[in-house]
N, C-alpha and C positions, 0 to 999 in steps of 0.2 A: 551751659544752663545759665548763665549771666546773659547773653545774648539773646538765647530762648526766653528768659523773663522779660526784658526789655521789649523783644519784639511784643510781644502779650500786651505789655503797659500802651507802647504806642498806640496800636491797635485801639486798645479800651480809652485811650485819652482822646483820639479822635472823634468816639462814638457818643462818648460820655457828653451831657449837656449840662450837670452839676456833678460835684464831688461823692456826694450820695451814688450817683447812678456810676463814676467810675469805680468805685468800691466795690457795687454789685456787679458789674462787670467783669472785672477782677476776679471773683468769686466765681462767677458764672465758667470763666476759662479753669476754672480748676485750681485757682493759686487760692492762697491763704493770707490774710494780714495777720500784721501782728502790731501790738500798741507798746509803747513804752512813755510812762507817766500819762495814761488815760485820752492816749493821743496815737492815731494810726500812721507808723512810721515807716512801716515798708512791708516787704513780703518773706513769708515763710516758705521754703521750697527742699524738700527731702531733707528736713532736720538742721536747713543751714536759712540763716538768714540775711536779708539783702534790703540795705534802707534805701526806700525812694531817691533819697539826697544821693547817694552813690549809683543810681541809675540814671539817672539824668532827670530826676522828677523834684526838683527843691520845692519847698512849701511855697515860694512867690510862683512858680510854674502851676502847681496845683492851685492856686488861689486864681488863676484867669478863670477857672471855672464858675467859681464863685461869683465872680465879678459878672461873667456871661449872664448869669442868673438873676443877677440884680438889673442888670442893663434891660434884658428882656421883659422885667417887670415892669421899669420905669417906661419901656416904650409901649408896652400894652394899656396901661395908667393913660399916656399921652393920647394915644390913637382914640381912647376912651372919651377922654376930655374933649379932643378935636369932633367926634362925633356929636356930643351933647351942645357943642357950640353952635356947630350946622344945624342942629334939631332946633334950637332953640332963634336963629337969624330967622329960619323958614317961616317958625311963629311969630313973628314977630311982624 
Protein backbone atom coordinates (compact mmCIF):
# COMPACT_ATOMS: atom_id res chain seq x y z
CA UNK A 1 0.00 0.00 0.00
CA UNK A 2 2.79 2.45 0.80
CA UNK A 3 4.31 1.91 -2.65
CA UNK A 4 0.90 2.40 -4.28
CA UNK A 5 0.32 5.68 -2.44
CA UNK A 6 3.84 6.86 -3.19
CA UNK A 7 3.38 6.17 -6.92
CA UNK A 8 0.15 8.19 -6.97
CA UNK A 9 1.76 11.05 -5.05
CA UNK A 10 4.70 11.19 -7.46
CA UNK A 11 2.36 11.33 -10.45
CA UNK A 12 0.24 14.04 -8.86
CA UNK A 13 3.33 16.04 -7.90
CA UNK A 14 4.64 15.96 -11.48
CA UNK A 15 1.30 17.17 -12.87
CA UNK A 16 0.67 19.83 -10.22
CA UNK A 17 1.55 23.47 -10.73
CA UNK A 18 0.56 24.53 -7.21
CA UNK A 19 0.04 22.97 -3.81
CA UNK A 20 -3.75 23.30 -4.18
CA UNK A 21 -3.62 21.49 -7.51
CA UNK A 22 -1.50 18.79 -5.90
CA UNK A 23 -4.15 18.19 -3.22
CA UNK A 24 -6.94 18.27 -5.80
CA UNK A 25 -5.16 15.69 -7.96
CA UNK A 26 -4.68 13.46 -4.93
CA UNK A 27 -8.43 13.59 -4.26
CA UNK A 28 -9.20 12.90 -7.94
CA UNK A 29 -7.12 9.73 -7.61
CA UNK A 30 -9.40 8.57 -4.82
CA UNK A 31 -7.08 9.27 -1.91
CA UNK A 32 -8.17 11.23 1.13
CA UNK A 33 -5.93 13.79 2.80
CA UNK A 34 -5.96 14.36 6.53
CA UNK A 35 -5.12 17.34 8.66
CA UNK A 36 -3.15 17.83 11.81
CA UNK A 37 -3.25 21.25 13.51
CA UNK A 38 -5.32 22.63 10.60
CA UNK A 39 -2.65 21.67 8.08
CA UNK A 40 -2.81 18.89 5.51
CA UNK A 41 -0.12 16.47 6.59
CA UNK A 42 -0.80 13.17 4.88
CA UNK A 43 -3.01 10.57 3.28
CA UNK A 44 -5.64 8.38 4.87
CA UNK A 45 -5.97 5.06 3.06
CA UNK A 46 -8.04 2.12 4.34
CA UNK A 47 -8.16 3.59 7.86
CA UNK A 48 -4.39 4.00 7.91
CA UNK A 49 -2.62 7.34 8.00
CA UNK A 50 0.52 8.01 5.98
CA UNK A 51 2.36 11.27 6.57
CA UNK A 52 3.71 13.08 3.54
CA UNK A 53 7.09 13.36 5.27
CA UNK A 54 7.31 9.57 5.66
CA UNK A 55 6.44 9.16 1.97
CA UNK A 56 9.25 11.42 0.81
CA UNK A 57 7.17 14.58 0.46
CA UNK A 58 8.64 16.85 3.09
CA UNK A 59 7.38 20.36 3.65
CA UNK A 60 10.39 21.68 1.73
CA UNK A 61 9.53 19.54 -1.28
CA UNK A 62 5.91 20.65 -1.39
CA UNK A 63 6.99 24.29 -1.00
CA UNK A 64 8.70 23.93 -4.38
CA UNK A 65 5.22 24.02 -5.92
CA UNK A 66 4.41 27.32 -4.21
CA UNK A 67 7.72 28.80 -5.30
CA UNK A 68 7.05 27.79 -8.89
CA UNK A 69 3.69 29.58 -8.78
CA UNK A 70 5.34 32.71 -7.37
CA UNK A 71 8.03 32.54 -10.06
CA UNK A 72 5.45 32.17 -12.83
CA UNK A 73 3.58 35.24 -11.55
CA UNK A 74 6.81 37.20 -11.35
CA UNK A 75 7.76 36.20 -14.91
CA UNK A 76 4.34 37.22 -16.20
CA UNK A 77 4.71 40.65 -14.60
CA UNK A 78 8.17 41.04 -16.12
CA UNK A 79 6.88 40.15 -19.58
CA UNK A 80 4.02 42.64 -19.28
CA UNK A 81 6.42 45.36 -18.18
CA UNK A 82 8.72 44.58 -21.10
CA UNK A 83 5.80 44.87 -23.55
CA UNK A 84 4.77 48.21 -22.03
CA UNK A 85 8.33 49.48 -22.29
CA UNK A 86 8.56 48.47 -25.95
CA UNK A 87 5.19 50.06 -26.71
CA UNK A 88 6.28 53.31 -25.03
CA UNK A 89 9.52 53.32 -27.06
CA UNK A 90 7.57 52.93 -30.30
CA UNK A 91 5.30 55.86 -29.38
CA UNK A 92 8.25 58.19 -28.73
